MMTF fields as JSON, N, C-alpha, C and O atoms, coordinates in Angstrom:
{
  "mmtfVersion": "1.0.0",
  "mmtfProducer": "UNKNOWN",
  "numBonds": 515,
  "numAtoms": 516,
  "numGroups": 129,
  "numChains": 1,
  "numModels": 1,
  "chainsPerModel": [1],
  "groupsPerChain": [129],
  "chainIdList": ["A"],
  "bondAtomList": [4, 2, 8, 6, 12, 10, 16, 14, 20, 18, 24, 22, 28, 26, 32, 30, 36, 34, 40, 38, 44, 42, 48, 46, 52, 50, 56, 54, 60, 58, 64, 62, 68, 66, 72, 70, 76, 74, 80, 78, 84, 82, 88, 86, 92, 90, 96, 94, 100, 98, 104, 102, 108, 106, 112, 110, 116, 114, 120, 118, 124, 122, 128, 126, 132, 130, 136, 134, 140, 138, 144, 142, 148, 146, 152, 150, 156, 154, 160, 158, 164, 162, 168, 166, 172, 170, 176, 174, 180, 178, 184, 182, 188, 186, 192, 190, 196, 194, 200, 198, 204, 202, 208, 206, 212, 210, 216, 214, 220, 218, 224, 222, 228, 226, 232, 230, 236, 234, 240, 238, 244, 242, 248, 246, 252, 250, 256, 254, 260, 258, 264, 262, 268, 266, 272, 270, 276, 274, 280, 278, 284, 282, 288, 286, 292, 290, 296, 294, 300, 298, 304, 302, 308, 306, 312, 310, 316, 314, 320, 318, 324, 322, 328, 326, 332, 330, 336, 334, 340, 338, 344, 342, 348, 346, 352, 350, 356, 354, 360, 358, 364, 362, 368, 366, 372, 370, 376, 374, 380, 378, 384, 382, 388, 386, 392, 390, 396, 394, 400, 398, 404, 402, 408, 406, 412, 410, 416, 414, 420, 418, 424, 422, 428, 426, 432, 430, 436, 434, 440, 438, 444, 442, 448, 446, 452, 450, 456, 454, 460, 458, 464, 462, 468, 466, 472, 470, 476, 474, 480, 478, 484, 482, 488, 486, 492, 490, 496, 494, 500, 498, 504, 502, 508, 506, 512, 510],
  "bondOrderList": [1, 1, 1, 1, 1, 1, 1, 1, 1, 1, 1, 1, 1, 1, 1, 1, 1, 1, 1, 1, 1, 1, 1, 1, 1, 1, 1, 1, 1, 1, 1, 1, 1, 1, 1, 1, 1, 1, 1, 1, 1, 1, 1, 1, 1, 1, 1, 1, 1, 1, 1, 1, 1, 1, 1, 1, 1, 1, 1, 1, 1, 1, 1, 1, 1, 1, 1, 1, 1, 1, 1, 1, 1, 1, 1, 1, 1, 1, 1, 1, 1, 1, 1, 1, 1, 1, 1, 1, 1, 1, 1, 1, 1, 1, 1, 1, 1, 1, 1, 1, 1, 1, 1, 1, 1, 1, 1, 1, 1, 1, 1, 1, 1, 1, 1, 1, 1, 1, 1, 1, 1, 1, 1, 1, 1, 1, 1, 1],
  "groupList": [{"groupName": "MET", "atomNameList": ["N", "CA", "C", "O"], "elementList": ["N", "C", "C", "O"], "formalChargeList": [0, 0, 0, 0], "bondAtomList": [1, 0, 2, 1, 3, 2], "bondOrderList": [1, 1, 2], "singleLetterCode": "M", "chemCompType": "L-PEPTIDE LINKING"}, {"groupName": "LYS", "atomNameList": ["N", "CA", "C", "O"], "elementList": ["N", "C", "C", "O"], "formalChargeList": [0, 0, 0, 0], "bondAtomList": [1, 0, 2, 1, 3, 2], "bondOrderList": [1, 1, 2], "singleLetterCode": "K", "chemCompType": "L-PEPTIDE LINKING"}, {"groupName": "THR", "atomNameList": ["N", "CA", "C", "O"], "elementList": ["N", "C", "C", "O"], "formalChargeList": [0, 0, 0, 0], "bondAtomList": [1, 0, 2, 1, 3, 2], "bondOrderList": [1, 1, 2], "singleLetterCode": "T", "chemCompType": "L-PEPTIDE LINKING"}, {"groupName": "GLY", "atomNameList": ["N", "CA", "C", "O"], "elementList": ["N", "C", "C", "O"], "formalChargeList": [0, 0, 0, 0], "bondAtomList": [1, 0, 2, 1, 3, 2], "bondOrderList": [1, 1, 2], "singleLetterCode": "G", "chemCompType": "PEPTIDE LINKING"}, {"groupName": "VAL", "atomNameList": ["N", "CA", "C", "O"], "elementList": ["N", "C", "C", "O"], "formalChargeList": [0, 0, 0, 0], "bondAtomList": [1, 0, 2, 1, 3, 2], "bondOrderList": [1, 1, 2], "singleLetterCode": "V", "chemCompType": "L-PEPTIDE LINKING"}, {"groupName": "TYR", "atomNameList": ["N", "CA", "C", "O"], "elementList": ["N", "C", "C", "O"], "formalChargeList": [0, 0, 0, 0], "bondAtomList": [1, 0, 2, 1, 3, 2], "bondOrderList": [1, 1, 2], "singleLetterCode": "Y", "chemCompType": "L-PEPTIDE LINKING"}, {"groupName": "ILE", "atomNameList": ["N", "CA", "C", "O"], "elementList": ["N", "C", "C", "O"], "formalChargeList": [0, 0, 0, 0], "bondAtomList": [1, 0, 2, 1, 3, 2], "bondOrderList": [1, 1, 2], "singleLetterCode": "I", "chemCompType": "L-PEPTIDE LINKING"}, {"groupName": "PHE", "atomNameList": ["N", "CA", "C", "O"], "elementList": ["N", "C", "C", "O"], "formalChargeList": [0, 0, 0, 0], "bondAtomList": [1, 0, 2, 1, 3, 2], "bondOrderList": [1, 1, 2], "singleLetterCode": "F", "chemCompType": "L-PEPTIDE LINKING"}, {"groupName": "LEU", "atomNameList": ["N", "CA", "C", "O"], "elementList": ["N", "C", "C", "O"], "formalChargeList": [0, 0, 0, 0], "bondAtomList": [1, 0, 2, 1, 3, 2], "bondOrderList": [1, 1, 2], "singleLetterCode": "L", "chemCompType": "L-PEPTIDE LINKING"}, {"groupName": "ALA", "atomNameList": ["N", "CA", "C", "O"], "elementList": ["N", "C", "C", "O"], "formalChargeList": [0, 0, 0, 0], "bondAtomList": [1, 0, 2, 1, 3, 2], "bondOrderList": [1, 1, 2], "singleLetterCode": "A", "chemCompType": "L-PEPTIDE LINKING"}, {"groupName": "GLU", "atomNameList": ["N", "CA", "C", "O"], "elementList": ["N", "C", "C", "O"], "formalChargeList": [0, 0, 0, 0], "bondAtomList": [1, 0, 2, 1, 3, 2], "bondOrderList": [1, 1, 2], "singleLetterCode": "E", "chemCompType": "L-PEPTIDE LINKING"}, {"groupName": "ARG", "atomNameList": ["N", "CA", "C", "O"], "elementList": ["N", "C", "C", "O"], "formalChargeList": [0, 0, 0, 0], "bondAtomList": [1, 0, 2, 1, 3, 2], "bondOrderList": [1, 1, 2], "singleLetterCode": "R", "chemCompType": "L-PEPTIDE LINKING"}, {"groupName": "HIS", "atomNameList": ["N", "CA", "C", "O"], "elementList": ["N", "C", "C", "O"], "formalChargeList": [0, 0, 0, 0], "bondAtomList": [1, 0, 2, 1, 3, 2], "bondOrderList": [1, 1, 2], "singleLetterCode": "H", "chemCompType": "L-PEPTIDE LINKING"}, {"groupName": "TRP", "atomNameList": ["N", "CA", "C", "O"], "elementList": ["N", "C", "C", "O"], "formalChargeList": [0, 0, 0, 0], "bondAtomList": [1, 0, 2, 1, 3, 2], "bondOrderList": [1, 1, 2], "singleLetterCode": "W", "chemCompType": "L-PEPTIDE LINKING"}, {"groupName": "ASN", "atomNameList": ["N", "CA", "C", "O"], "elementList": ["N", "C", "C", "O"], "formalChargeList": [0, 0, 0, 0], "bondAtomList": [1, 0, 2, 1, 3, 2], "bondOrderList": [1, 1, 2], "singleLetterCode": "N", "chemCompType": "L-PEPTIDE LINKING"}, {"groupName": "SER", "atomNameList": ["N", "CA", "C", "O"], "elementList": ["N", "C", "C", "O"], "formalChargeList": [0, 0, 0, 0], "bondAtomList": [1, 0, 2, 1, 3, 2], "bondOrderList": [1, 1, 2], "singleLetterCode": "S", "chemCompType": "L-PEPTIDE LINKING"}, {"groupName": "ASP", "atomNameList": ["N", "CA", "C", "O"], "elementList": ["N", "C", "C", "O"], "formalChargeList": [0, 0, 0, 0], "bondAtomList": [1, 0, 2, 1, 3, 2], "bondOrderList": [1, 1, 2], "singleLetterCode": "D", "chemCompType": "L-PEPTIDE LINKING"}, {"groupName": "CYS", "atomNameList": ["N", "CA", "C", "O"], "elementList": ["N", "C", "C", "O"], "formalChargeList": [0, 0, 0, 0], "bondAtomList": [1, 0, 2, 1, 3, 2], "bondOrderList": [1, 1, 2], "singleLetterCode": "C", "chemCompType": "L-PEPTIDE LINKING"}, {"groupName": "PRO", "atomNameList": ["N", "CA", "C", "O"], "elementList": ["N", "C", "C", "O"], "formalChargeList": [0, 0, 0, 0], "bondAtomList": [1, 0, 2, 1, 3, 2], "bondOrderList": [1, 1, 2], "singleLetterCode": "P", "chemCompType": "L-PEPTIDE LINKING"}, {"groupName": "GLN", "atomNameList": ["N", "CA", "C", "O"], "elementList": ["N", "C", "C", "O"], "formalChargeList": [0, 0, 0, 0], "bondAtomList": [1, 0, 2, 1, 3, 2], "bondOrderList": [1, 1, 2], "singleLetterCode": "Q", "chemCompType": "L-PEPTIDE LINKING"}],
  "groupTypeList": [0, 1, 2, 3, 4, 3, 1, 5, 6, 6, 6, 7, 3, 8, 3, 9, 7, 6, 5, 3, 9, 6, 10, 4, 6, 4, 11, 3, 5, 2, 12, 13, 2, 0, 9, 8, 2, 3, 3, 9, 4, 0, 9, 8, 7, 0, 8, 6, 14, 11, 15, 11, 16, 4, 14, 6, 8, 8, 11, 17, 8, 8, 3, 9, 8, 4, 6, 2, 15, 8, 10, 7, 9, 4, 3, 9, 4, 4, 14, 8, 3, 8, 3, 13, 16, 4, 13, 16, 5, 15, 10, 1, 18, 7, 14, 6, 0, 3, 19, 6, 17, 18, 8, 7, 2, 8, 3, 13, 7, 9, 8, 15, 8, 18, 3, 7, 0, 8, 17, 2, 9, 4, 10, 1, 11, 8, 15, 15, 11],
  "groupIdList": [1, 2, 3, 4, 5, 6, 7, 8, 9, 10, 11, 12, 13, 14, 15, 16, 17, 18, 19, 20, 21, 22, 23, 24, 25, 26, 27, 28, 29, 30, 31, 32, 33, 34, 35, 36, 37, 38, 39, 40, 41, 42, 43, 44, 45, 46, 47, 48, 49, 50, 51, 52, 53, 54, 55, 56, 57, 58, 59, 60, 61, 62, 63, 64, 65, 66, 67, 68, 69, 70, 71, 72, 73, 74, 75, 76, 77, 78, 79, 80, 81, 82, 83, 84, 85, 86, 87, 88, 89, 90, 91, 92, 93, 94, 95, 96, 97, 98, 99, 100, 101, 102, 103, 104, 105, 106, 107, 108, 109, 110, 111, 112, 113, 114, 115, 116, 117, 118, 119, 120, 121, 122, 123, 124, 125, 126, 127, 128, 129],
  "secStructList": [7, 7, 1, 6, 6, 2, 2, 2, 2, 2, 2, 2, 2, 2, 2, 2, 2, 2, 2, 2, 2, 2, 2, 2, 2, 2, 2, 1, 7, 7, 7, 2, 2, 2, 2, 2, 2, 2, 2, 2, 2, 2, 2, 2, 2, 2, 2, 2, 6, 6, 7, 6, 6, 1, 7, 2, 2, 2, 2, 2, 2, 2, 2, 2, 2, 2, 2, 2, 2, 2, 2, 2, 2, 2, 0, 0, 0, 0, 0, 0, 0, 1, 7, 7, 7, 1, 7, 7, 7, 6, 6, 1, 6, 6, 7, 5, 6, 6, 6, 5, 7, 6, 6, 6, 2, 2, 2, 2, 2, 2, 6, 2, 2, 2, 2, 2, 2, 2, 2, 2, 2, 2, 2, 2, 2, 2, 2, 6, 7],
  "xCoordList": [0.962, 0.025, 0.97, 0.685, 2.281, 2.779, 2.424, 2.473, 2.037, 1.437, 0.252, -0.527, -0.041, -1.836, -2.701, -2.384, -4.145, -5.16, -5.114, -5.876, -4.638, -4.165, -3.986, -4.537, -3.358, -2.78, -4.188, -4.521, -4.861, -6.079, -7.099, -7.831, -7.474, -8.418, -8.405, -9.404, -6.821, -6.324, -6.815, -7.407, -6.21, -6.264, -7.919, -8.306, -8.72, -10.043, -10.827, -11.673, -10.378, -10.908, -10.628, -11.532, -9.552, -8.816, -9.476, -9.527, -9.944, -10.488, -11.969, -12.532, -12.588, -14.04, -14.145, -15.001, -13.073, -13.183, -12.941, -13.863, -11.847, -11.875, -12.473, -12.475, -13.143, -13.981, -15.231, -15.814, -15.704, -17.068, -16.78, -17.756, -15.757, -14.96, -14.989, -15.385, -14.571, -14.235, -15.847, -16.256, -16.74, -17.94, -18.983, -19.92, -18.528, -19.168, -18.725, -19.476, -17.681, -17.018, -17.441, -17.963, -17.156, -17.691, -19.455, -20.036, -20.089, -21.468, -22.25, -23.38, -21.716, -22.613, -23.077, -23.611, -22.96, -23.245, -23.013, -22.725, -22.949, -22.345, -23.574, -24.636, -23.124, -24.112, -23.211, -22.097, -23.765, -22.724, -22.13, -21.076, -23.103, -22.447, -21.256, -20.387, -21.327, -20.034, -18.685, -17.595, -19.021, -17.854, -17.171, -15.983, -18.36, -17.815, -17.078, -16.212, -17.682, -16.749, -15.529, -14.57, -15.416, -14.006, -13.199, -12.195, -13.62, -12.856, -12.453, -11.232, -13.199, -12.933, -12.106, -11.115, -12.091, -11.384, -9.886, -9.022, -9.615, -8.352, -7.345, -6.127, -8.52, -7.865, -7.618, -6.627, -8.297, -7.609, -6.539, -5.67, -6.232, -5.304, -4.002, -2.951, -4.436, -3.128, -2.634, -1.444, -3.531, -2.832, -2.266, -1.158, -2.824, -2.188, -0.528, 0.49, -0.601, 0.541, 1.685, 2.836, 1.281, 2.429, 3.36, 4.509, 2.592, 3.688, 4.413, 4.195, 5.21, 5.85, 6.651, 7.07, 6.866, 7.908, 6.767, 7.391, 5.7, 4.826, 4.855, 4.677, 4.992, 4.794, 3.968, 3.046, 3.86, 2.771, 1.894, 0.751, 2.172, 0.973, 0.075, -1.138, 0.785, -0.042, -1.067, -2.283, -0.213, -1.011, -2.295, -3.193, -2.051, -3.082, -4.036, -5.193, -3.821, -4.852, -5.599, -6.809, -4.75, -5.693, -6.467, -7.685, -5.808, -6.74, -8.178, -9.129, -8.002, -9.128, -10.13, -11.315, -9.743, -10.646, -11.159, -12.14, -10.33, -10.873, -12.119, -13.088, -11.936, -12.992, -14.216, -15.324, -14.133, -15.096, -15.784, -17.009, -14.941, -15.943, -16.769, -17.923, -16.097, -16.605, -18.135, -19.295, -17.674, -18.997, -19.944, -21.104, -19.728, -20.894, -21.69, -22.914, -20.781, -21.138, -22.243, -23.388, -21.445, -22.371, -23.664, -24.788, -23.342, -24.741, -25.574, -26.72, -25.194, -26.508, -27.129, -28.284, -26.344, -26.843, -28.0, -29.215, -27.458, -27.777, -29.03, -30.162, -28.492, -29.586, -30.57, -31.683, -30.115, -31.046, -31.69, -32.91, -30.834, -31.533, -32.453, -33.632, -31.963, -32.607, -33.407, -34.311, -32.925, -33.859, -33.529, -34.081, -32.442, -31.987, -31.628, -31.796, -31.177, -31.247, -29.663, -29.648, -28.803, -27.634, -27.016, -26.666, -26.976, -26.783, -27.207, -27.624, -27.338, -27.681, -26.595, -26.374, -26.075, -25.093, -26.0, -25.507, -27.392, -28.142, -27.88, -27.692, -27.874, -27.298, -26.247, -26.252, -25.094, -23.838, -23.571, -24.065, -22.794, -22.398, -21.823, -21.202, -22.218, -21.319, -21.688, -20.715, -22.732, -22.933, -23.24, -23.465, -23.247, -23.839, -24.72, -24.338, -26.039, -26.955, -26.979, -27.614, -26.452, -26.837, -25.811, -25.743, -25.041, -24.268, -22.739, -22.25, -22.13, -21.071, -21.029, -21.797, -19.9, -19.632, -18.308, -17.481, -17.947, -16.439, -15.348, -14.128, -15.928, -15.307, -14.747, -13.517, -15.5, -14.948, -13.782, -13.03, -13.642, -12.417, -11.249, -10.222, -11.198, -9.803, -9.806, -8.669, -10.68, -10.418, -9.822, -8.999, -10.532, -10.291, -8.898, -8.164, -8.231, -6.832, -6.263, -5.504, -6.557, -5.48, -5.912, -4.89, -6.711, -6.962, -6.437, -6.439, -5.901, -5.467, -4.243, -3.823, -3.371, -1.977, -2.152, -1.974, -2.472, -2.738, -3.253, -3.021, -3.975, -4.449, -3.222, -3.2, -1.992, -1.366, -0.431, -0.014, 0.07, 0.816, 0.352, 1.025, -1.065, -1.381, -1.302, -1.28, -1.247, -0.861, 0.589, 0.981, 1.337, 2.751, 3.207, 4.16, 2.466, 2.576, 2.123, 2.833, 1.015, 0.645, 1.749, 2.471, 1.773, 2.787, 4.341, 5.096, 4.526, 6.037, 5.69, 6.199, 4.916, 4.622, 4.477, 5.102, 3.6, 3.302, 4.651, 4.946, 5.555, 6.804, 7.877, 8.99, 7.741, 8.599, 8.452, 9.134, 7.31, 7.092, 7.79, 7.916],
  "yCoordList": [-1.159, 0.236, 1.151, 2.025, 0.917, 2.38, 3.307, 4.496, 2.898, 4.05, 3.926, 3.414, 4.467, 3.946, 4.518, 5.328, 3.848, 3.815, 3.785, 4.608, 3.283, 2.882, 3.95, 3.968, 4.825, 6.22, 7.008, 7.408, 7.272, 7.718, 7.339, 8.252, 5.986, 5.577, 6.01, 6.278, 6.019, 6.19, 7.683, 8.097, 8.311, 9.687, 10.276, 11.336, 9.451, 9.401, 9.547, 10.41, 8.397, 7.599, 8.707, 8.88, 9.347, 10.11, 11.559, 12.186, 11.939, 13.058, 13.108, 14.089, 11.871, 11.981, 11.89, 12.363, 11.187, 10.86, 12.527, 13.177, 12.949, 14.12, 15.35, 16.211, 15.491, 16.547, 16.391, 17.35, 15.215, 14.747, 14.977, 15.457, 14.782, 14.973, 16.45, 16.859, 17.251, 18.75, 19.272, 20.017, 19.032, 19.629, 19.148, 19.797, 17.784, 17.58, 18.4, 19.254, 18.335, 19.792, 21.118, 21.729, 21.52, 22.933, 23.228, 24.11, 22.176, 22.681, 21.786, 22.13, 20.533, 19.529, 18.415, 17.468, 18.369, 17.408, 17.431, 18.561, 16.335, 16.644, 15.797, 15.405, 15.66, 14.812, 14.066, 14.486, 13.01, 11.871, 12.58, 12.255, 13.621, 13.998, 14.917, 15.139, 15.409, 16.392, 15.173, 15.38, 13.997, 13.204, 12.857, 12.815, 12.626, 12.649, 13.344, 13.091, 14.533, 16.046, 16.149, 16.456, 15.911, 15.817, 14.882, 15.275, 13.828, 12.631, 13.084, 13.078, 13.533, 14.098, 15.128, 14.978, 16.165, 17.079, 16.944, 17.651, 15.875, 15.43, 14.453, 14.385, 13.804, 13.054, 14.279, 14.186, 15.122, 16.202, 16.856, 17.147, 17.207, 17.495, 16.923, 17.445, 15.573, 14.685, 14.759, 14.647, 14.928, 15.434, 16.766, 16.885, 17.884, 19.192, 18.918, 19.321, 18.187, 17.851, 17.112, 16.948, 16.797, 16.045, 17.315, 17.204, 18.445, 19.733, 20.14, 21.332, 19.623, 20.379, 21.413, 22.21, 21.351, 22.58, 23.749, 24.81, 23.946, 24.695, 25.625, 24.976, 26.584, 27.246, 26.742, 26.221, 26.641, 26.128, 26.826, 26.372, 28.297, 29.253, 29.246, 29.413, 29.014, 28.654, 27.741, 27.86, 26.6, 25.597, 25.374, 24.533, 26.385, 26.62, 27.379, 26.959, 28.136, 29.178, 28.07, 27.994, 27.386, 26.382, 25.771, 25.852, 24.882, 24.058, 24.776, 24.114, 26.107, 26.979, 27.109, 26.952, 27.422, 27.326, 26.054, 26.023, 24.852, 23.519, 23.093, 22.442, 23.582, 23.22, 24.296, 23.919, 25.45, 26.365, 25.836, 25.812, 25.421, 25.008, 23.759, 23.631, 22.889, 21.489, 21.809, 21.533, 22.37, 23.099, 23.757, 23.623, 24.44, 24.965, 23.971, 24.026, 22.925, 21.878, 20.936, 20.67, 20.485, 19.621, 20.376, 19.876, 21.599, 22.44, 22.532, 22.094, 23.038, 23.279, 21.661, 21.494, 20.684, 19.22, 19.067, 19.081, 18.94, 18.183, 19.525, 19.264, 20.71, 21.892, 22.463, 22.872, 22.476, 23.394, 22.335, 22.345, 21.289, 20.564, 19.416, 19.187, 18.955, 17.717, 18.319, 17.721, 19.439, 20.038, 19.728, 20.273, 18.673, 18.288, 19.493, 19.45, 20.4, 21.594, 21.227, 21.54, 20.822, 20.202, 21.604, 21.718, 22.607, 23.822, 25.007, 24.699, 26.418, 27.628, 28.721, 28.854, 29.346, 30.508, 31.928, 33.047, 31.597, 33.11, 34.315, 35.428, 34.046, 34.947, 35.411, 36.558, 35.01, 35.395, 36.39, 36.368, 37.211, 38.665, 37.722, 36.674, 38.411, 38.06, 36.52, 35.807, 35.963, 34.033, 34.075, 35.157, 32.987, 32.98, 31.998, 30.842, 32.28, 31.348, 30.572, 29.518, 30.864, 30.598, 29.399, 28.809, 28.974, 27.844, 27.866, 27.031, 28.906, 29.23, 30.641, 31.496, 30.858, 32.292, 32.494, 32.075, 33.271, 33.61, 34.099, 33.999, 34.569, 34.85, 33.692, 33.656, 32.501, 31.064, 30.582, 29.768, 31.122, 30.724, 31.13, 30.499, 32.147, 32.541, 31.258, 30.966, 30.684, 29.675, 28.297, 27.462, 28.438, 26.452, 26.757, 25.776, 28.307, 28.674, 28.016, 27.058, 28.438, 28.31, 26.721, 26.144, 26.013, 24.176, 23.695, 22.465, 24.344, 23.362, 23.112, 21.976, 24.029, 23.976, 22.227, 21.331, 22.053, 20.87, 19.588, 18.406, 20.115, 19.196, 18.656, 17.457, 19.786, 19.357, 18.544, 17.553, 18.819, 17.931, 16.714, 15.712, 16.8, 15.053, 14.216, 12.989, 14.977, 14.389, 14.047, 12.972, 14.915, 14.396, 13.254, 12.491, 13.283, 12.343, 10.985, 9.981, 11.084, 9.641, 9.264, 8.271, 9.954, 9.681, 9.184, 8.327, 9.779, 9.364, 8.031, 7.146, 7.69, 6.635, 5.478, 4.431, 5.669, 4.527, 4.19, 3.008, 5.288, 4.944, 4.554, 4.375, 4.418, 3.755, 2.272, 1.687, 1.74, 0.205, -0.313, -1.528],
  "zCoordList": [0.033, -0.389, 0.132, 0.951, -0.419, -0.412, -1.229, -0.915, -2.338, -3.699, -3.847, -3.042, -5.077, -5.671, -4.654, -3.783, -4.935, -4.34, -2.857, -2.351, -2.273, -0.64, 0.111, 1.211, -0.221, 0.347, 0.163, 1.278, -0.531, -0.72, -0.045, 0.334, 0.311, 0.862, 2.44, 3.108, 2.954, 4.233, 4.767, 5.764, 3.477, 3.902, 3.647, 4.14, 2.858, 2.954, 4.069, 4.302, 4.896, 5.922, 7.153, 7.97, 7.265, 7.899, 8.081, 9.138, 6.905, 6.629, 6.953, 7.44, 6.614, 6.864, 8.594, 9.34, 8.867, 10.599, 11.151, 11.643, 11.009, 11.64, 11.495, 12.375, 10.058, 9.859, 10.465, 10.971, 10.454, 11.43, 12.894, 13.469, 13.649, 14.907, 15.214, 16.305, 14.253, 14.656, 14.355, 15.246, 13.352, 13.61, 14.81, 15.277, 15.175, 16.749, 17.575, 18.046, 17.857, 18.56, 18.578, 19.511, 17.418, 17.39, 17.373, 18.005, 16.429, 16.5, 17.297, 17.641, 17.673, 18.705, 17.829, 18.407, 16.495, 15.354, 14.419, 14.023, 13.395, 11.951, 11.149, 11.632, 9.898, 9.241, 8.097, 7.782, 7.56, 7.172, 5.666, 5.119, 5.173, 3.952, 4.149, 3.305, 5.337, 5.761, 5.806, 5.274, 6.5, 6.432, 4.978, 4.661, 4.216, 2.806, 2.054, 1.216, 2.597, 2.179, 2.7, 1.991, 3.98, 4.831, 3.878, 3.284, 3.787, 2.953, 1.763, 1.605, 0.749, -0.585, -0.445, -1.16, 0.209, 0.676, 1.025, 0.507, 2.047, 2.446, 1.054, 0.891, 0.237, -0.859, -2.005, -2.729, -2.114, -3.059, -2.36, -3.181, -1.215, -0.459, -0.913, -1.285, -0.753, -0.774, -2.432, -2.727, -3.298, -4.899, -4.826, -5.35, -4.246, -4.19, -3.621, -4.184, -2.461, -1.914, -2.688, -2.284, -3.589, -4.271, -4.952, -5.379, -4.927, -5.822, -4.7, -4.481, -3.876, -3.046, -3.222, -2.382, -4.501, -4.843, -5.001, -5.021, -5.092, -4.535, -3.107, -2.075, -3.013, -1.617, -0.862, -1.49, 0.538, 1.362, 1.301, 1.257, 1.275, 1.602, 0.614, 0.741, -0.558, -2.007, -1.846, -1.994, -1.443, -1.361, -0.141, -0.178, 0.887, 1.638, 0.862, 0.834, 0.404, -0.585, -1.541, -1.752, -1.966, -3.095, -2.295, -2.455, -1.058, -0.396, 0.573, 0.989, 0.735, 1.331, 0.223, 0.518, -1.219, -2.049, -2.677, -3.42, -2.284, -2.698, -1.67, -2.06, -0.225, 0.814, 0.559, 0.94, 0.019, -0.16, -1.407, -1.527, -2.312, -3.554, -3.378, -3.786, -2.756, -2.277, -1.383, -1.691, -0.4, 0.333, -0.365, 0.025, -1.31, -2.235, -3.081, -3.209, -3.73, -4.536, -3.842, -4.209, -2.617, -1.637, -1.146, -1.105, -0.799, -0.125, -1.363, -1.26, -2.546, -3.711, -3.931, -4.324, -3.67, -3.903, -2.534, -2.732, -1.311, -0.172, 0.496, 0.903, 0.442, 0.851, -0.185, 0.146, -1.462, -2.235, -2.994, -3.161, -3.531, -4.407, -3.444, -3.714, -2.658, -2.017, -0.6, -0.016, -0.273, 1.066, 2.26, 3.215, 2.435, 3.802, 4.878, 6.097, 4.225, 5.495, 6.264, 7.455, 5.913, 6.715, 7.404, 8.579, 6.399, 7.218, 6.633, 5.517, 6.838, 6.163, 6.825, 8.029, 5.909, 5.972, 5.626, 5.483, 5.536, 4.95, 5.778, 5.287, 7.103, 8.038, 7.98, 8.426, 7.562, 7.527, 6.471, 5.344, 6.907, 5.929, 4.797, 4.973, 3.41, 2.195, 2.077, 1.831, 2.187, 2.02, 0.46, -0.081, -0.193, -1.351, -1.435, -1.252, -1.722, -1.721, -0.26, -0.313, 0.945, 2.071, 2.102, 3.18, 1.125, 1.185, 1.712, 2.473, 1.197, 1.782, 2.136, 1.696, 3.117, 3.643, 3.474, 4.284, 2.215, 1.965, 3.195, 3.065, 4.237, 5.379, 5.688, 5.709, 5.992, 6.114, 5.571, 6.106, 4.451, 3.637, 4.324, 4.076, 5.216, 5.756, 7.086, 7.456, 7.628, 8.361, 7.676, 8.05, 6.641, 5.766, 5.356, 5.233, 5.046, 4.752, 6.04, 5.893, 7.249, 8.439, 8.586, 8.958, 8.488, 8.66, 7.65, 7.596, 6.673, 5.33, 5.813, 5.593, 6.56, 7.024, 7.419, 6.595, 8.616, 9.28, 8.511, 8.766, 7.554, 6.722, 5.628, 5.35, 4.894, 4.372, 5.071, 4.471, 6.478, 7.297, 7.458, 7.699, 7.297, 7.913, 6.611, 6.705, 5.089, 4.214, 4.166, 3.712, 4.609, 4.278, 5.409, 5.25, 6.412, 7.694, 6.892, 6.845, 6.355, 5.996, 4.674, 4.757, 3.76, 2.577, 3.411, 2.951, 4.433, 5.036, 5.394, 4.707, 6.343, 7.212, 6.141, 6.311, 4.964, 4.047, 3.335, 3.157, 2.884, 2.179, 3.094, 2.598, 4.162, 4.976, 5.425, 6.266, 4.611, 5.059, 3.9, 3.747]
}
């Protein structure tokens, strides 16, 4: 499992678990779609992290944009399309269709750093086997 799909499965699982846990700690609950979103984010982070010649701040900016974009896409499907009301940012300033709050992108930027660090740790751990 040193290369290939295995590392993406591991990072997806970690991302799903960690994102869900953060939401439970911060909001008191989560939704299964958020776990899937967290897993997808981390799998994309693993791809982005392959470009280590790219400055970490630029990778974090890209990470923040990935998170915000996925949040909008998932929100458009589960909240607007299916009406599940998993979240609603309508009362947040500068929100877009109640699905994303661009101000939160700053927080996603900050959380991207430990996300990329986790990807690096998983990569190193798997390559040492």
